[in-house]
gemmi code that builds the backbone of each chain (N, CA, C; Angstrom):
import gemmi

chains = {
    "A": [
        ("MET", (55.198, 56.790, -108.208), (56.136, 57.170, -109.277), (55.943, 58.628, -109.680)),
        ("PHE", (54.652, 59.013, -109.773), (54.340, 60.385, -110.189), (54.878, 61.403, -109.186)),
        ("SER", (54.673, 61.093, -107.871), (55.185, 62.016, -106.845), (56.711, 62.023, -106.811)),
        ("LYS", (57.305, 60.884, -107.172), (58.773, 60.832, -107.203), (59.311, 61.790, -108.279)),
        ("ILE", (58.647, 61.780, -109.436), (59.060, 62.689, -110.525), (58.868, 64.141, -110.107)),
        ("LEU", (57.725, 64.416, -109.459), (57.443, 65.798, -109.038), (58.463, 66.291, -108.013)),
        ("VAL", (58.774, 65.433, -107.047), (59.765, 65.812, -106.017), (61.118, 66.067, -106.670)),
        ("LYS", (61.463, 65.225, -107.642), (62.738, 65.396, -108.359), (62.752, 66.728, -109.121)),
        ("LEU", (61.624, 67.041, -109.771), (61.552, 68.300, -110.536), (61.657, 69.512, -109.611)),
        ("ILE", (60.976, 69.445, -108.461), (61.053, 70.559, -107.495), (62.495, 70.710, -106.998)),
        ("ASP", (63.118, 69.579, -106.738), (64.514, 69.585, -106.278), (65.438, 70.225, -107.316)),
        ("GLN", (65.181, 69.879, -108.574), (66.030, 70.420, -109.651), (65.728, 71.889, -109.955)),
        ("ALA", (64.558, 72.364, -109.529), (64.163, 73.745, -109.853), (64.755, 74.777, -108.898)),
        ("ILE", (65.319, 74.318, -107.778), (65.798, 75.270, -106.759), (66.994, 76.078, -107.273)),
        ("VAL", (67.990, 75.383, -107.808), (69.236, 76.064, -108.238), (68.973, 77.089, -109.360)),
        ("PRO", (68.274, 76.710, -110.453), (68.022, 77.729, -111.484), (67.163, 78.893, -110.990)),
        ("ALA", (66.255, 78.618, -110.031), (65.416, 79.699, -109.498), (66.285, 80.737, -108.778)),
        ("ILE", (67.179, 80.256, -107.930), (68.069, 81.174, -107.187), (68.980, 81.916, -108.161)),
        ("LEU", (69.498, 81.170, -109.141), (70.397, 81.785, -110.136), (69.692, 82.893, -110.923)),
        ("LEU", (68.446, 82.620, -111.295), (67.704, 83.609, -112.100), (67.429, 84.889, -111.311)),
        ("ILE", (67.004, 84.730, -110.049), (66.717, 85.919, -109.221), (68.010, 86.717, -109.008)),
        ("ALA", (69.102, 85.990, -108.716), (70.396, 86.665, -108.518), (70.837, 87.368, -109.803)),
        ("ALA", (70.625, 86.693, -110.933), (71.026, 87.275, -112.221), (70.236, 88.550, -112.506)),
        ("ARG", (68.949, 88.530, -112.181), (68.117, 89.720, -112.414), (68.634, 90.905, -111.588)),
        ("ILE", (68.845, 90.666, -110.291), (69.259, 91.763, -109.399), (70.642, 92.294, -109.806)),
        ("VAL", (71.575, 91.362, -109.975), (72.954, 91.773, -110.291), (73.009, 92.468, -111.663)),
        ("SER", (72.286, 91.922, -112.634), (72.342, 92.518, -113.973), (71.727, 93.921, -113.991)),
        ("VAL", (70.634, 94.122, -113.255), (70.022, 95.460, -113.208), (71.011, 96.468, -112.625)),
        ("VAL", (71.635, 96.080, -111.510), (72.584, 96.989, -110.843), (73.792, 97.269, -111.749)),
        ("LEU", (74.347, 96.209, -112.331), (75.564, 96.381, -113.153), (75.278, 97.170, -114.439)),
        ("ILE", (74.186, 96.844, -115.112), (73.859, 97.546, -116.367), (73.606, 99.027, -116.084)),
        ("ALA", (72.880, 99.285, -114.993), (72.574, 100.683, -114.655), (73.846, 101.451, -114.286)),
        ("SER", (74.706, 100.828, -113.488), (75.915, 101.546, -113.070), (76.892, 101.716, -114.243)),
        ("TYR", (76.960, 100.718, -115.127), (77.881, 100.798, -116.272), (77.455, 101.896, -117.246)),
        ("ASN", (76.144, 102.080, -117.388), (75.634, 103.099, -118.318), (75.251, 104.409, -117.632)),
        ("LYS", (75.670, 104.525, -116.351), (75.425, 105.743, -115.555), (73.941, 106.111, -115.514)),
        ("ILE", (73.135, 105.101, -115.224), (71.689, 105.320, -115.072), (71.369, 105.263, -113.582)),
        ("ASP", (70.634, 106.247, -113.093), (70.291, 106.283, -111.671), (69.205, 105.251, -111.367)),
        ("VAL", (69.492, 104.432, -110.368), (68.501, 103.433, -109.941), (68.159, 103.706, -108.484)),
        ("PHE", (66.849, 103.874, -108.197), (66.401, 104.100, -106.824), (65.839, 102.785, -106.290)),
        ("ILE", (66.094, 102.541, -105.019), (65.557, 101.323, -104.404), (64.505, 101.724, -103.369)),
        ("ASP", (63.302, 101.168, -103.506), (62.270, 101.382, -102.488), (61.572, 100.051, -102.195)),
        ("ALA", (60.426, 100.131, -101.557), (59.732, 98.896, -101.161), (59.308, 98.067, -102.362)),
        ("ALA", (59.032, 98.718, -103.482), (58.577, 97.993, -104.690), (59.732, 97.333, -105.439)),
        ("GLY", (60.956, 97.746, -105.162), (62.121, 97.185, -105.853), (62.979, 98.275, -106.453)),
        ("PHE", (63.541, 97.980, -107.603), (64.401, 98.948, -108.288), (63.557, 99.857, -109.179)),
        ("ASN", (63.908, 101.127, -109.175), (63.185, 102.073, -110.019), (64.168, 102.916, -110.816)),
        ("VAL", (63.836, 103.152, -112.082), (64.615, 104.087, -112.895), (63.752, 105.321, -113.159)),
        ("SER", (64.388, 106.398, -113.637), (63.659, 107.664, -113.656), (62.784, 107.883, -114.891)),
        ("ASN", (63.094, 107.223, -116.013), (62.224, 107.439, -117.182), (62.048, 106.168, -118.017)),
        ("PRO", (61.019, 106.133, -118.858), (60.704, 104.916, -119.630), (61.817, 104.461, -120.575)),
        ("THR", (62.599, 105.389, -121.118), (63.685, 105.001, -122.042), (64.746, 104.188, -121.302)),
        ("GLU", (65.103, 104.668, -120.115), (66.079, 103.935, -119.297), (65.518, 102.587, -118.872)),
        ("TYR", (64.222, 102.570, -118.558), (63.572, 101.307, -118.167), (63.668, 100.289, -119.303)),
        ("LEU", (63.366, 100.727, -120.521), (63.417, 99.849, -121.699), (64.819, 99.270, -121.880)),
        ("PHE", (65.819, 100.135, -121.737), (67.210, 99.711, -121.932), (67.637, 98.696, -120.873)),
        ("VAL", (67.449, 99.069, -119.606), (67.909, 98.201, -118.501), (67.130, 96.886, -118.496)),
        ("ASN", (65.820, 96.974, -118.696), (64.974, 95.783, -118.666), (65.356, 94.808, -119.784)),
        ("SER", (65.572, 95.330, -120.981), (65.893, 94.471, -122.126), (67.204, 93.728, -121.917)),
        ("TYR", (68.241, 94.470, -121.515), (69.541, 93.828, -121.343), (69.549, 92.869, -120.145)),
        ("SER", (68.770, 93.206, -119.119), (68.688, 92.322, -117.956), (68.009, 91.002, -118.335)),
        ("ILE", (66.953, 91.074, -119.130), (66.266, 89.850, -119.584), (67.200, 89.036, -120.482)),
        ("LEU", (67.987, 89.726, -121.260), (68.963, 89.029, -122.118), (70.000, 88.276, -121.270)),
        ("VAL", (70.432, 88.916, -120.188), (71.386, 88.254, -119.276), (70.742, 87.012, -118.652)),
        ("MET", (69.479, 87.160, -118.224), (68.763, 86.010, -117.637), (68.669, 84.863, -118.645)),
        ("GLY", (68.327, 85.205, -119.881), (68.226, 84.195, -120.938), (69.564, 83.522, -121.220)),
        ("SER", (70.646, 84.319, -121.196), (71.978, 83.763, -121.444), (72.375, 82.789, -120.342)),
        ("ILE", (72.052, 83.148, -119.100), (72.373, 82.253, -117.979), (71.582, 80.945, -118.091)),
        ("LEU", (70.316, 81.070, -118.498), (69.516, 79.855, -118.688), (70.099, 78.986, -119.795)),
        ("PHE", (70.551, 79.628, -120.871), (71.119, 78.866, -121.983), (72.426, 78.182, -121.561)),
        ("LEU", (73.209, 78.887, -120.735), (74.453, 78.270, -120.225), (74.131, 77.041, -119.373)),
        ("GLY", (73.082, 77.170, -118.544), (72.655, 76.029, -117.716), (72.227, 74.857, -118.571)),
        ("ILE", (71.460, 75.157, -119.622), (71.007, 74.087, -120.523), (72.199, 73.476, -121.257)),
        ("ALA", (73.155, 74.324, -121.634), (74.344, 73.818, -122.332), (75.119, 72.857, -121.425)),
        ("TYR", (75.202, 73.201, -120.140), (75.877, 72.323, -119.167), (75.172, 70.964, -119.084)),
        ("VAL", (73.828, 71.014, -119.022), (73.051, 69.766, -118.966), (73.230, 68.971, -120.263)),
        ("LEU", (73.265, 69.690, -121.392), (73.415, 69.016, -122.690), (74.787, 68.352, -122.817)),
        ("VAL", (75.833, 69.042, -122.343), (77.180, 68.446, -122.381), (77.205, 67.163, -121.549)),
        ("LYS", (76.567, 67.240, -120.379), (76.519, 66.044, -119.528), (75.745, 64.922, -120.216)),
        ("SER", (74.634, 65.298, -120.888), (73.810, 64.247, -121.500), (74.446, 63.679, -122.774)),
        ("TYR", (75.267, 64.466, -123.466), (75.926, 63.954, -124.678), (77.192, 63.164, -124.346)),
        ("VAL", (77.953, 63.670, -123.374), (79.278, 63.092, -123.115), (79.289, 62.177, -121.883)),
        ("LEU", (78.622, 62.638, -120.821), (78.730, 61.916, -119.546), (77.449, 61.158, -119.183)),
        ("HIS", (76.682, 60.795, -120.187), (75.434, 60.062, -119.945), (75.777, 58.614, -119.572)),
        ("GLU", (75.146, 58.138, -118.532), (75.450, 56.789, -118.037), (75.229, 55.717, -119.111)),
        ("SER", (74.240, 55.953, -119.974), (73.874, 54.915, -120.957), (74.894, 54.791, -122.098)),
        ("HIS", (75.570, 55.894, -122.453), (76.488, 55.784, -123.594), (77.847, 56.467, -123.369)),
        ("ILE", (78.282, 56.526, -122.134), (79.623, 57.067, -121.860), (80.680, 55.999, -122.249)),
        ("THR", (81.799, 56.469, -122.797), (82.844, 55.524, -123.223), (83.576, 54.956, -122.002)),
        ("PRO", (84.052, 53.743, -122.101), (84.779, 53.137, -120.959), (86.012, 53.936, -120.550)),
        ("LYS", (86.706, 54.482, -121.560), (87.915, 55.265, -121.278), (87.589, 56.492, -120.421)),
        ("LEU", (86.529, 57.190, -120.821), (86.119, 58.397, -120.077), (85.613, 58.041, -118.685)),
        ("THR", (84.944, 56.913, -118.589), (84.470, 56.457, -117.275), (85.661, 56.242, -116.337)),
        ("ALA", (86.699, 55.605, -116.866), (87.900, 55.346, -116.058), (88.566, 56.657, -115.646)),
        ("GLN", (88.625, 57.587, -116.601), (89.224, 58.906, -116.300), (88.431, 59.637, -115.213)),
        ("MET", (87.104, 59.596, -115.337), (86.255, 60.285, -114.356), (86.424, 59.677, -112.964)),
        ("PHE", (86.521, 58.362, -112.910), (86.715, 57.714, -111.608), (88.095, 58.020, -111.037)),
        ("SER", (89.108, 58.105, -111.920), (90.458, 58.410, -111.422), (90.550, 59.847, -110.914)),
        ("LEU", (89.771, 60.737, -111.527), (89.741, 62.140, -111.077), (88.753, 62.369, -109.922)),
        ("LYS", (88.123, 61.293, -109.473), (87.097, 61.342, -108.415), (85.930, 62.267, -108.792)),
        ("LEU", (85.570, 62.214, -110.064), (84.445, 63.024, -110.559), (83.312, 62.116, -111.064)),
        ("SER", (83.162, 61.000, -110.404), (82.162, 60.031, -110.873), (80.733, 60.534, -110.712)),
        ("SER", (80.557, 61.552, -109.844), (79.202, 62.097, -109.642), (78.691, 62.821, -110.895)),
        ("PHE", (79.605, 63.182, -111.809), (79.188, 63.842, -113.046), (78.527, 62.866, -114.029)),
        ("ILE", (78.789, 61.591, -113.841), (78.141, 60.584, -114.694), (76.734, 60.366, -114.142)),
        ("GLN", (75.731, 60.736, -114.939), (74.366, 60.731, -114.415), (73.429, 59.869, -115.251)),
        ("THR", (72.327, 59.521, -114.619), (71.324, 58.690, -115.300), (70.409, 59.567, -116.165)),
        ("SER", (69.623, 58.914, -117.007), (68.683, 59.639, -117.870), (67.661, 60.408, -117.035)),
        ("PHE", (67.209, 59.794, -115.947), (66.206, 60.430, -115.083), (66.727, 61.767, -114.536)),
        ("ASP", (67.970, 61.765, -114.048), (68.570, 63.006, -113.515), (68.732, 64.050, -114.614)),
        ("LEU", (69.302, 63.615, -115.726), (69.628, 64.561, -116.805), (68.378, 65.167, -117.436)),
        ("TYR", (67.388, 64.323, -117.714), (66.205, 64.847, -118.400), (65.324, 65.677, -117.469)),
        ("SER", (65.335, 65.370, -116.164), (64.588, 66.230, -115.235), (65.256, 67.611, -115.147)),
        ("GLN", (66.589, 67.618, -115.114), (67.312, 68.912, -115.119), (67.047, 69.676, -116.411)),
        ("GLY", (67.162, 68.969, -117.523), (66.963, 69.613, -118.827), (65.567, 70.184, -118.980)),
        ("SER", (64.563, 69.424, -118.528), (63.185, 69.905, -118.677), (62.934, 71.147, -117.821)),
        ("ILE", (63.545, 71.183, -116.629), (63.350, 72.361, -115.757), (64.011, 73.602, -116.371)),
        ("TRP", (65.248, 73.460, -116.807), (65.963, 74.606, -117.393), (65.247, 75.088, -118.650)),
        ("LEU", (64.769, 74.121, -119.436), (64.060, 74.474, -120.670), (62.721, 75.158, -120.359)),
        ("SER", (62.047, 74.701, -119.301), (60.777, 75.340, -118.905), (61.012, 76.792, -118.523)),
        ("TYR", (62.089, 77.032, -117.777), (62.419, 78.412, -117.400), (62.684, 79.269, -118.643)),
        ("LEU", (63.392, 78.682, -119.593), (63.711, 79.440, -120.812), (62.438, 79.754, -121.610)),
        ("TYR", (61.532, 78.782, -121.682), (60.275, 79.014, -122.402), (59.412, 80.055, -121.689)),
        ("LEU", (59.376, 79.979, -120.342), (58.600, 80.967, -119.577), (59.151, 82.376, -119.786)),
        ("LEU", (60.478, 82.480, -119.724), (61.124, 83.782, -119.927), (60.848, 84.311, -121.340)),
        ("MET", (60.897, 83.404, -122.310), (60.628, 83.786, -123.695), (59.188, 84.291, -123.847)),
        ("PHE", (58.265, 83.594, -123.194), (56.854, 83.991, -123.261), (56.640, 85.381, -122.648)),
        ("VAL", (57.238, 85.593, -121.467), (57.105, 86.894, -120.790), (57.771, 88.000, -121.619)),
        ("ALA", (58.950, 87.682, -122.183), (59.649, 88.671, -123.026), (58.820, 89.007, -124.269)),
        ("GLY", (58.125, 87.999, -124.805), (57.254, 88.229, -125.961), (56.116, 89.183, -125.624)),
        ("LEU", (55.515, 88.952, -124.444), (54.438, 89.847, -124.000), (54.956, 91.270, -123.805)),
        ("MET", (56.129, 91.367, -123.174), (56.705, 92.689, -122.908), (57.106, 93.386, -124.209)),
        ("ALA", (57.609, 92.606, -125.168), (57.969, 93.187, -126.466), (56.723, 93.685, -127.192)),
        ("PHE", (55.621, 92.949, -127.031), (54.358, 93.356, -127.646), (53.893, 94.712, -127.099)),
        ("PHE", (54.101, 94.910, -125.795), (53.688, 96.175, -125.175), (54.795, 97.234, -125.210)),
        ("GLY", (55.924, 96.903, -125.832), (56.982, 97.893, -126.042), (57.862, 98.172, -124.851)),
        ("VAL", (57.937, 97.227, -123.890), (58.823, 97.439, -122.739), (60.096, 96.610, -122.836)),
        ("VAL", (60.236, 95.870, -123.920), (61.468, 95.105, -124.192), (61.740, 95.225, -125.689)),
        ("TYR", (63.040, 95.304, -126.048), (63.378, 95.335, -127.477), (62.936, 94.035, -128.152)),
        ("LEU", (62.495, 94.162, -129.370), (62.004, 92.980, -130.100), (63.132, 91.977, -130.363)),
        ("TRP", (64.350, 92.495, -130.583), (65.467, 91.589, -130.875), (65.828, 90.718, -129.668)),
        ("VAL", (65.517, 91.191, -128.460), (65.759, 90.365, -127.259), (64.827, 89.147, -127.300)),
        ("PHE", (63.569, 89.408, -127.649), (62.599, 88.313, -127.753), (63.005, 87.306, -128.834)),
        ("THR", (63.419, 87.811, -129.995), (63.796, 86.899, -131.085), (65.055, 86.086, -130.726)),
        ("THR", (65.983, 86.727, -129.995), (67.170, 85.996, -129.530), (66.771, 84.858, -128.594)),
        ("LEU", (65.827, 85.156, -127.679), (65.373, 84.120, -126.743), (64.675, 82.983, -127.481)),
        ("VAL", (63.904, 83.333, -128.513), (63.241, 82.294, -129.330), (64.303, 81.391, -129.968)),
        ("GLY", (65.354, 82.021, -130.520), (66.436, 81.258, -131.151), (67.121, 80.326, -130.164)),
        ("LEU", (67.434, 80.847, -128.965), (68.095, 80.027, -127.935), (67.211, 78.853, -127.516)),
        ("ALA", (65.912, 79.132, -127.350), (64.985, 78.075, -126.925), (64.870, 76.989, -127.989)),
        ("VAL", (64.813, 77.403, -129.249), (64.695, 76.421, -130.345), (65.946, 75.549, -130.417)),
        ("ILE", (67.130, 76.186, -130.325), (68.393, 75.423, -130.393), (68.476, 74.420, -129.235)),
        ("ALA", (68.150, 74.904, -128.016), (68.235, 74.022, -126.840), (67.254, 72.862, -126.955)),
        ("THR", (66.049, 73.149, -127.445), (65.033, 72.087, -127.580), (65.487, 71.035, -128.583)),
        ("ILE", (66.006, 71.491, -129.731), (66.433, 70.544, -130.776), (67.566, 69.651, -130.260)),
        ("LEU", (68.538, 70.271, -129.572), (69.672, 69.484, -129.070), (69.223, 68.453, -128.030)),
        ("LEU", (68.288, 68.861, -127.166), (67.789, 67.921, -126.152), (66.987, 66.793, -126.800)),
        ("ILE", (66.203, 67.132, -127.828), (65.409, 66.102, -128.528), (66.338, 65.086, -129.204)),
        ("PHE", (67.436, 65.565, -129.798), (68.399, 64.648, -130.436), (68.922, 63.626, -129.428)),
        ("ASP", (69.247, 64.128, -128.213), (69.774, 63.215, -127.201), (68.709, 62.228, -126.735)),
        ("VAL", (67.468, 62.700, -126.597), (66.373, 61.801, -126.180), (66.161, 60.730, -127.252)),
        ("GLU", (66.229, 61.137, -128.525), (66.056, 60.179, -129.630), (67.145, 59.102, -129.587)),
        ("ARG", (68.376, 59.543, -129.342), (69.477, 58.584, -129.275), (69.277, 57.613, -128.110)),
        ("GLU", (68.780, 58.151, -127.007), (68.516, 57.332, -125.831), (67.429, 56.297, -126.128)),
        ("VAL", (66.394, 56.739, -126.855), (65.300, 55.815, -127.205), (65.825, 54.703, -128.121)),
        ("GLU", (66.674, 55.070, -129.082), (67.248, 54.066, -129.994), (68.097, 53.053, -129.235)),
        ("LEU", (68.892, 53.574, -128.274), (69.716, 52.673, -127.449), (68.826, 51.727, -126.641)),
        ("GLY", (67.733, 52.270, -126.124), (66.779, 51.452, -125.366), (66.171, 50.363, -126.236)),
        ("LYS", (65.811, 50.740, -127.481), (65.238, 49.758, -128.409), (66.240, 48.649, -128.720)),
        ("LYS", (67.501, 49.047, -128.959), (68.558, 48.065, -129.283), (68.758, 47.083, -128.140)),
        ("SER", (68.869, 47.622, -126.930), (69.107, 46.754, -125.769), (67.918, 45.827, -125.536)),
        ("PHE", (66.697, 46.341, -125.824), (65.495, 45.520, -125.665), (65.508, 44.378, -126.687)),
        ("ALA", (65.874, 44.729, -127.955), (65.921, 43.712, -129.019), (66.970, 42.649, -128.707)),
        ("GLU", (68.113, 43.092, -128.185), (69.175, 42.134, -127.823), (68.731, 41.186, -126.712)),
        ("SER", (68.033, 41.763, -125.703), (67.580, 40.921, -124.592), (66.541, 39.897, -125.054)),
        ("VAL", (65.666, 40.320, -126.017), (64.654, 39.406, -126.566), (65.326, 38.282, -127.345)),
        ("GLU", (66.344, 38.637, -128.149), (67.077, 37.628, -128.927), (67.769, 36.606, -128.027)),
        ("GLU", (68.340, 37.098, -126.928), (69.010, 36.207, -125.979), (68.019, 35.228, -125.362)),
        ("GLU", (66.827, 35.732, -125.046), (65.803, 34.870, -124.446), (65.338, 33.794, -125.423)),
        ("LEU", (65.238, 34.197, -126.717), (64.794, 33.247, -127.743), (65.894, 32.216, -128.013)),
    ],
    "B": [
        ("MET", (40.755, 56.040, -99.595), (41.325, 57.054, -98.688), (42.803, 57.318, -99.018)),
        ("LYS", (43.499, 56.213, -99.278), (44.918, 56.316, -99.599), (45.122, 57.051, -100.926)),
        ("ASN", (44.218, 56.712, -101.879), (44.293, 57.376, -103.193), (44.030, 58.869, -103.086)),
        ("LEU", (43.056, 59.217, -102.216), (42.707, 60.631, -102.029), (43.888, 61.401, -101.439)),
        ("THR", (44.517, 60.803, -100.451), (45.687, 61.441, -99.817), (46.804, 61.642, -100.838)),
        ("ARG", (46.993, 60.620, -101.674), (48.040, 60.712, -102.712), (47.705, 61.806, -103.722)),
        ("LEU", (46.415, 61.899, -104.047), (45.976, 62.917, -105.010), (46.227, 64.324, -104.459)),
        ("ILE", (45.877, 64.517, -103.176), (46.088, 65.833, -102.545), (47.583, 66.148, -102.487)),
        ("PHE", (48.359, 65.150, -102.127), (49.820, 65.327, -102.031), (50.408, 65.694, -103.400)),
        ("ASP", (49.956, 64.983, -104.427), (50.466, 65.261, -105.782), (50.057, 66.649, -106.264)),
        ("SER", (48.801, 67.019, -105.968), (48.351, 68.353, -106.412), (49.120, 69.460, -105.693)),
        ("LEU", (49.425, 69.217, -104.409), (50.250, 70.190, -103.664), (51.647, 70.291, -104.267)),
        ("LEU", (52.177, 69.144, -104.661), (53.510, 69.140, -105.287), (53.493, 69.895, -106.624)),
        ("ILE", (52.417, 69.703, -107.395), (52.303, 70.406, -108.682), (52.226, 71.914, -108.456)),
        ("LEU", (51.428, 72.307, -107.432), (51.321, 73.745, -107.105), (52.683, 74.312, -106.703)),
        ("MET", (53.395, 73.533, -105.923), (54.725, 73.964, -105.464), (55.674, 74.121, -106.655)),
        ("LEU", (55.589, 73.174, -107.569), (56.455, 73.222, -108.755), (56.126, 74.440, -109.622)),
        ("LEU", (54.828, 74.693, -109.786), (54.422, 75.873, -110.572), (54.893, 77.161, -109.904)),
        ("GLY", (54.801, 77.185, -108.571), (55.302, 78.342, -107.825), (56.795, 78.527, -108.005)),
        ("MET", (57.501, 77.417, -107.960), (58.965, 77.465, -108.153), (59.316, 77.967, -109.554)),
        ("LEU", (58.482, 77.600, -110.528), (58.772, 78.007, -111.907), (58.448, 79.488, -112.144)),
        ("THR", (57.357, 79.956, -111.533), (56.923, 81.336, -111.814), (57.635, 82.381, -110.954)),
        ("LEU", (58.118, 81.951, -109.786), (58.744, 82.915, -108.858), (59.941, 83.655, -109.472)),
        ("PRO", (60.919, 82.960, -110.054), (62.069, 83.695, -110.627), (61.698, 84.545, -111.832)),
        ("ILE", (60.708, 84.077, -112.602), (60.302, 84.854, -113.776), (59.588, 86.142, -113.324)),
        ("SER", (58.854, 86.036, -112.205), (58.164, 87.233, -111.706), (59.134, 88.252, -111.123)),
        ("SER", (60.400, 87.862, -110.949), (61.401, 88.834, -110.482), (61.661, 89.925, -111.529)),
        ("ILE", (61.140, 89.725, -112.726), (61.223, 90.772, -113.758), (60.493, 92.028, -113.265)),
        ("GLY", (59.451, 91.822, -112.458), (58.679, 92.948, -111.924), (59.405, 93.758, -110.874)),
        ("LEU", (60.624, 93.333, -110.522), (61.400, 94.100, -109.524), (61.783, 95.479, -110.049)),
        ("LEU", (61.905, 95.571, -111.359), (62.318, 96.854, -111.953), (61.088, 97.642, -112.402)),
        ("GLY", (61.067, 98.921, -112.062), (59.944, 99.768, -112.462), (60.397, 101.190, -112.720)),
        ("ILE", (59.417, 102.044, -112.989), (59.715, 103.465, -113.183), (59.303, 104.197, -111.910)),
        ("SER", (60.177, 105.090, -111.435), (59.938, 105.717, -110.127), (58.730, 106.643, -110.161)),
        ("ASN", (58.118, 106.849, -108.972), (56.928, 107.692, -108.858), (57.218, 109.157, -109.155)),
        ("LYS", (58.481, 109.558, -108.920), (58.844, 110.962, -109.175), (58.630, 111.295, -110.646)),
        ("ALA", (59.085, 110.374, -111.494), (58.939, 110.598, -112.934), (57.477, 110.652, -113.328)),
        ("LYS", (56.661, 109.776, -112.705), (55.235, 109.768, -113.020), (54.584, 111.079, -112.618)),
        ("THR", (54.946, 111.617, -111.419), (54.376, 112.877, -110.945), (54.761, 114.023, -111.877)),
        ("GLN", (56.017, 113.994, -112.315), (56.449, 115.044, -113.244), (55.634, 115.004, -114.531)),
        ("ASP", (55.365, 113.807, -114.987), (54.579, 113.657, -116.208), (53.185, 114.253, -116.043)),
        ("THR", (52.564, 113.976, -114.903), (51.209, 114.479, -114.703), (51.218, 115.998, -114.599)),
        ("GLN", (52.284, 116.545, -114.007), (52.364, 118.003, -113.911), (52.454, 118.626, -115.300)),
        ("VAL", (53.226, 118.012, -116.156), (53.361, 118.519, -117.527), (52.019, 118.460, -118.239)),
        ("LEU", (51.318, 117.370, -118.016), (50.024, 117.209, -118.671), (49.024, 118.256, -118.172)),
        ("SER", (49.084, 118.560, -116.841), (48.110, 119.504, -116.298), (48.334, 120.916, -116.840)),
        ("SER", (49.589, 121.229, -117.201), (49.846, 122.557, -117.745), (49.334, 122.679, -119.181)),
        ("GLN", (49.052, 121.543, -119.790), (48.544, 121.564, -121.156), (47.013, 121.500, -121.180)),
        ("ASP", (46.403, 121.927, -120.088), (44.947, 121.885, -119.993), (44.331, 122.846, -121.012)),
        ("THR", (43.465, 122.303, -121.844), (42.917, 123.125, -122.936), (41.551, 123.723, -122.601)),
        ("ARG", (41.087, 123.478, -121.386), (39.771, 124.035, -121.037), (39.854, 125.564, -120.937)),
        ("PRO", (38.814, 126.288, -121.371), (38.875, 127.754, -121.301), (38.866, 128.242, -119.852)),
        ("ALA", (39.700, 129.241, -119.602), (39.782, 129.776, -118.244), (38.523, 130.584, -117.925)),
        ("LYS", (38.156, 130.605, -116.645), (36.966, 131.346, -116.240), (37.243, 132.851, -116.330)),
        ("ARG", (36.295, 133.602, -116.871), (36.482, 135.055, -117.010), (35.425, 135.784, -116.181)),
        ("ILE", (35.863, 136.877, -115.601), (34.905, 137.714, -114.857), (34.734, 139.005, -115.632)),
        ("LEU", (33.542, 139.335, -115.923), (33.291, 140.565, -116.682), (33.586, 141.791, -115.831)),
        ("ILE", (34.125, 142.814, -116.480), (34.479, 144.047, -115.750), (33.221, 144.699, -115.169)),
        ("LYS", (32.136, 144.569, -115.892), (30.866, 145.119, -115.404), (30.509, 144.525, -114.050)),
        ("GLU", (30.660, 143.253, -113.930), (30.306, 142.573, -112.679), (31.193, 143.048, -111.538)),
        ("VAL", (32.463, 143.259, -111.859), (33.405, 143.725, -110.832), (33.003, 145.113, -110.353)),
        ("LYS", (32.670, 145.980, -111.333), (32.255, 147.340, -110.984), (31.000, 147.325, -110.130)),
        ("GLN", (30.089, 146.473, -110.495), (28.835, 146.401, -109.745), (29.083, 146.015, -108.291)),
        ("THR", (29.990, 145.116, -108.086), (30.252, 144.662, -106.704), (30.999, 145.713, -105.904)),
        ("THR", (31.798, 146.537, -106.563), (32.570, 147.537, -105.816), (31.776, 148.833, -105.629)),
        ("GLU", (31.135, 149.245, -106.720), (30.449, 150.545, -106.661), (29.053, 150.433, -106.044)),
        ("SER", (28.269, 149.576, -106.581), (26.896, 149.488, -106.060), (26.890, 148.804, -104.704)),
        ("SER", (25.859, 149.076, -103.955), (25.797, 148.474, -102.616), (25.517, 146.983, -102.738)),
        ("VAL", (26.153, 146.316, -101.867), (25.957, 144.870, -101.870), (24.626, 144.592, -101.210)),
        ("SER", (23.857, 143.776, -101.869), (22.507, 143.523, -101.343), (22.615, 142.800, -100.004)),
        ("THR", (21.885, 143.284, -99.056), (21.942, 142.670, -97.711), (21.109, 141.397, -97.706)),
        ("PRO", (21.555, 140.446, -96.996), (20.773, 139.195, -96.936), (19.429, 139.409, -96.251)),
        ("SER", (18.485, 138.620, -96.624), (17.108, 138.800, -96.161), (16.957, 138.565, -94.664)),
        ("ASN", (17.794, 137.746, -94.075), (17.651, 137.437, -92.634), (18.471, 138.368, -91.763)),
        ("SER", (19.094, 139.399, -92.332), (19.966, 140.275, -91.532), (19.153, 141.108, -90.542)),
        ("LYS", (17.945, 141.514, -90.950), (17.101, 142.303, -90.042), (16.740, 141.495, -88.806)),
        ("LYS", (16.403, 140.243, -89.063), (16.022, 139.369, -87.951), (17.170, 139.229, -86.964)),
        ("VAL", (18.344, 139.133, -87.483), (19.525, 138.986, -86.619), (19.709, 140.252, -85.779)),
        ("ASN", (19.497, 141.456, -86.438), (19.643, 142.721, -85.715), (18.588, 142.869, -84.623)),
        ("GLN", (17.363, 142.439, -84.972), (16.292, 142.545, -83.983), (16.604, 141.725, -82.734)),
        ("ARG", (17.151, 140.600, -82.946), (17.500, 139.746, -81.803), (18.592, 140.419, -80.969)),
    ],
}
model = gemmi.Model(1)
for chain_id, residues in chains.items():
    chain = gemmi.Chain(chain_id)
    for i, (resn, *xyz) in enumerate(residues, 1):
        res = gemmi.Residue()
        res.name, res.seqid = resn, gemmi.SeqId(i, " ")
        for name, pos in zip(("N", "CA", "C"), xyz):
            atom = gemmi.Atom()
            atom.name, atom.element = name, gemmi.Element(name[0])
            atom.pos, atom.b_iso = gemmi.Position(*pos), 0.0
            res.add_atom(atom)
        chain.add_residue(res)
    model.add_chain(chain)
structure = gemmi.Structure()
structure.add_model(model)
structure.setup_entities()
């Protein structure tokens, strides 16, 4: 069971990992070109010419990464609130099947493994941004924004887990009553 | 034996998961400050060197130009040879 969870988590971590790396590269290039900042590419990666430009590009790029992570979490949250297998409405289920989108209806195991991975990425990014803000290589407001996003995402996910636990308790109580 | 194999497999999976989690975050290190800027900075700093410059006394200069330069002690031996 433990290895099954780990394999599932690794499987779910691939898409956000690729998205984050792509977001970093694209955001650095776009932010630099939009603000007419020269970016040199060498073996070490992207380089800017002075620390002020580095602070600017780095901060906004981390903000873009955080926003993409929050969008991913929002997608998972919408699925877990609306399209959760345990509490999806019959009407919506019928609509999803008629639109051939039944794959969007997911189990708790799928949804919570996705949510935990996206949330882990957001917490890791927040931690790194905090360290960078401490050393003055990222604006402090970027770090505080990431803290806010992480707190909101965590609270929303906890609400859904709580509702799921209550539903589980109810169904368990009903099954016990039927047996009695 | 089976438990040991499972333990190794699980630990490898955990390592893989940690790698997957840290890899995209470490992409932050892709951006840096170019070496040209660093070299320019060091050049600016070197021009602000506060150590006193070496001075040669005019007397010493005169002595070397006007007075005969002392011949090395082994020069005679070299001539004799």
